[in-house]
N, C-alpha and C positions, 0 to 999 in steps of 0.2 A: 802565894799560886793568887791570891784575890786581886791583887792590885793587877799582877799582867790580867785578865781576866778585863775586869774596871779596865786599862790600859785599851784593852783591845775594844770591849765596847763602849771605845771617845773616841776608839779613831773611824769603824764601822761606826758614828751617826757621822763624825764629821763628813767624809768622806761619800759615807751616805747623802746627805746633807751637798755641800761644792755637788756631784751631781744631778740633784733635784734643783740647785739653784741654778746651776752650766744650762740643764738643760729648760728649766723657766728663762732664763736667759735668752737660749736660747730659741726657742717660743716666739719669745717677746718682740725678739729683732727679725723675725723671717714676718712676722706678722707684722710688724711694720715697714720692709721692703715694699713686701704683696700690694701696701695699704697705697707704698710710695707710689708705685708702678701704678698702679691704678687710677688711683691721682693724676698721677702727668695722662695715662692715655685716657680719662677722663675729660681730664684740661684739653688739651688737643684735640680731641672732638668736637670743642665747646669751640677753641677759637675757629677748627676746621668751617663749622654749617659759619659763627662771623664772619668769617670772611666770604661761603661764598652770597653769602646773604648782601654785605655788601657791595661785591660784583656783582648784581642781577639787579640792586637799586641801581646800581653808578649806570650799571649798561640799559638798566627802564627810564631813568634819565637824559639819555642820550637819544634816546628814541630806534633801542636794538631791534630789533624780532628775534626773545629773546629762543623760539620752540623753532627759526627758524636755525639759526646760530645752534642751534640745541640739537637739533637730526643733521649740519652737515659733519658740523666736528665734534661729538655732545665729552672728550675726550682737555679737553681745554675749560673744561670744567670745574674738572677735577685739579688743577693746579690749584699751589697753595702761593705761588704770587705770577701776579701780571698787570700791563702796565695800560690799563686806557687810556686811566688817563691821560697822561703821559703824549697814547697813542691823540685824542683827542686835541690833548694841545699841539702836539709838535704839526697835520693835518692841517690846524684853524692857519698859523698858520704857513701855511705853505698855500692856504689861498682855497680850504673846500669850504665847504658849505657844511655845518652840522647835520642834515640829510644824506649825504653825500659821507658822510662820515659814518652814519647810520648806517649807511646800506655795506657800505665796505666789510662793515662787523660786523650786520647779518649773514653776509653770503660766506666770508671768511671769513671763523669769530680769533682764525691762530693768528690775526693780524696783530691784537691785542697781549701776546708772548711777544715782542721783537721787543729790545730796547731802543731806550732816546736814541745810543751816542751809534748801537748797527742800523736803525733807523737813519742817518743823519748822514754816516757814515752810502750806505745805497744809497740814498739821495743825487747826492755827491756825484756818483759813476753814473747815477744817468742825465746825468744836468754835460757831461760829457755828449749826451748824446742828442739830444732833449731843447730844441731852445729856449725851455721855460717851465716856470712848474707849475700853469696855469694844465701844461699840452701833459706833461706828468699824471695831474692828479684828475686828466677826462678821462687817460690809459684806467688810473687806476681804479675809478668809478667801473667803466667797461668788464673789466676785470683785475677786479682785487687778487689774485692770485697771482698773478703776473711780477707781485711788487713783492709781497713775503710769503709765497710758498716756500721762498731759502732766505736763511742770513748768512753763506755761502756768502760774503764781499770779494774776498779771494780772490773766488772760482769767476764773480763775474764780471772783477777787475781783469783780469786774463782772459780771458775771451775775448772782452774788446780790444784790449792790443791782438788778441789775432784776428781782428778780424780785422783790421783798419792795417795791422800789420801782410793781410796776403790784401789790396786793394779796395775792400769797399766802403766805401765814402762813407762821409757824417750818413746821411742821405737814406742811404743805402739803410741804416745800421740804426736810425726811424721810423722806416716802414717799415725791421724785423722788429724794433717793438711796438711797435702802434701794433699792428696785423700777428707778435707769433714771439710771446715777447716770455717763454719759457724756454726759445732759444734759450740765452741768455742763464738759464736756467741747468743747461745739459752739462755734464764733467768737457775739460778744456778738448781733452782722447776724443770722446762723441763725433761735437761740430770739426776736430779738423779730420777725422777718419773720413765726412762723406766733403769736407770743400778740395780734401787731395784727392778718393773720386772722382769728382769731375772736374777737376785738373787730366787727369787720366783718359775721360772721357776722351773731351776738349783736344788734347795731344794724338788721340786713336783715330779722327775723325780729322785729323789738317790740323785742325786752330794753331795759327804759330801764341794765339793772347793767353792761357790759359786764365791769368786774373781780370784778364774785360767780360773772356766766360761766363767764370764766373758768377762775376758783378752783373747778370748779363740774367740770368740766370734765380738768383735768385733776389733779386729787383724784384723778379715778372713773379715765382714766388716763394714769396718768405716762409710757406710750412717746409716749405722740403727738410730743412736742417731740423726740422724734429720727427723727420720720416727715418727707415733706416737706411741704407745705404742699397742691400739688394730688395728692394720694391721698386726706389729710383733705379736700381739697372733691369731690372725684366720688365716695368714699363718700358724704359727708352728698346728693347730687345725687342716688344708685343708692337714699339710703335713703326719700328722700322720693317719688320717683316707683314706688318698687317696693309701698312700703302707698296714696298718694294719700292724702299727708298735706297737713297747711295749717298755715300755717306757726309759729301756737302748738303745735297736733302736734310737729310734729318737731324745738323746741322743747326740749318735754319730755319727745322723744326721748333729745338727743344728751346733754340735759343730762342723762338720768338714763341705764337699761337698755347705754340702744344707746350711749354715750359710746368702753363700750371695745371696740369693733367697729371706730373711724372708723381703726385703723391696720394695720386689715388689706390687702394686697390688694387692687382694687381687682376683674382676675380671680379671684383665689380669693370674695369671696363669694357676687358674685354666681356662681359657678360651683355655692358648697353650697345657694343657695338654687333656684334653675333645678332641683337632684336636691331640693333637698324634696319642691316642687311636685310633679313628678312621683312620686316616688312614694306624696304621700299622697295625689295626685288619681289612683295609682293603690287607694286602698285604699276612695274615694270619699268624701274629703272635699270640698268646695267649693271657693271662690276665695276668700272673704271665709273661711269658716273658716282657709285655710294662709296668709293673712295675721295673722289674727289670733291663733291658736298662734307663730309667730314675732316677730311685734306682742311677748305676752304673755312674749319668753325669745328674747328677739336672738343669746345666747350659743351661741343651737345654728348660730347661722352660721359658727362657728367648727370646725364636725366638716362632713369632709371628707366623703366622699359613701360612700367603702366603711363608714366608721364607724357614721355616722350610718343609714345601709339594716343593714346588722352585724345592730346596734341593735332598731332596728325588726323583724325580723326575730324580733332571741328571745322580747320579747313580746310580738312574735302567735302566733308559735308554743306560748308556751305559755296561752295561751286566753285574756290581756290587753287589750282589745277598747280598737280604734284613738280610741276617747274618751277613755279612764279616763289615755290618754298624752295626747293635749290639753289635758285640765284639771291635769295633770303634765308637764311638757314638760320639769323638773331630772331625771326619772329617767334621761334621755340624759346627765346631764353621768359618770355614776357609768361605771366601764371594765367591758367587756362579756367580761373575765374574775369582775368580782364583778356585772354583773347573774345572771347563768351564780346561780354558789354559793350572791349573797342568795337569789333565785327558788326554790331547788331545800332554803333549810334553813327556811324560810318554809312551804312546802307539808308538806313531814314533816313540820314544827311543829300542822298543818291549820291556814293559811293560805289562803281560798279568795281565790285574788289576783283571780281575776273576777267579784266580785261585792266586795273588798273598797275600800279606800286602796292602793292600790298605794306611795306617798312614802315608806315607808319603807325602797323598793331606794333613792333617794339618803340619806337618813342620811345623819351623822356613826358611825364606829365604835362611837365609845361607848351612842350615843341607839338603835343600830338594836340592839348587843346586850343592850342593857338588853330591849329591843322582845322577842327572839328569847326571854330569859331567863321574862321571863312568860309567855311562850306555855308554851314545854317545863314551866312549874309548878316 
């Protein structure tokens, strides 16, 4: 009995020891793993901090406005990988100055996330339209978003092929890229919808050359492709009803001077036209005269109510007759301050605005200065 109890006690002791050893080993194991995981996390944080410091130092060295960049696209500064140095070298190789590169990154910091391969491919696609690297650099300086907003080069390539296929010339695409580069970031389907809509409008108005129609409108108003077909359709209907136009007259208007207002907000266009009518009615103009006036120069629909009224009042106060304004609507293109200063200078030079041509009020600065010099003898 004693040996059996002794054996039992020995077994318990060994089993208990083994359990204690297992428990002890497990604690050591988990403590080690926890410590390792914590260590990895701490090292990653240190690494991220070093990478962020390196990014900030690189950008500061390049002359980037860090505050502006963070305000515009703060998420860029949380990226694990950025390519600011590659971007710098790439743009320098294309003729961009260090100042221009700093300005591009300050205003559109997402540019530093693009890879050299993607940049090179996109640049080559743009060169299918633009004649030189310098032209592209000039666009990037003015609107960095136009180039860096998307890195979908396949979509860009498909859009270029599509525009060529519907009859747009290189000159037209160049104008699009210069003035409305966002067009090329549109999905191919979106651009197709607008082109097909314009083609249908062309045929409904009796024009037999849709390609020519589309080309004329897009060349005159490159922003139309970044608007909705609904907006353009509503504006076409507004122009037709406002001026009581037949199909031929409407076609001539939207292919000509009216093309530029097709992308306006319809409410804005209607409100401004209503204001123009009310203001001119108050000065004794008839409905027919107002229609003829606006039809001759539809761009005045761009003028908000206060701007239009202030300019008309300024001219009337200087003894300029409303009929003179109706004959020379482009004078309303000049800013109010330009109108006032030119009126003062011309009157001081002995020019009688109430009996003479008022077009010098809208001339280019060079031409106007020559006229003023001649008047002053």
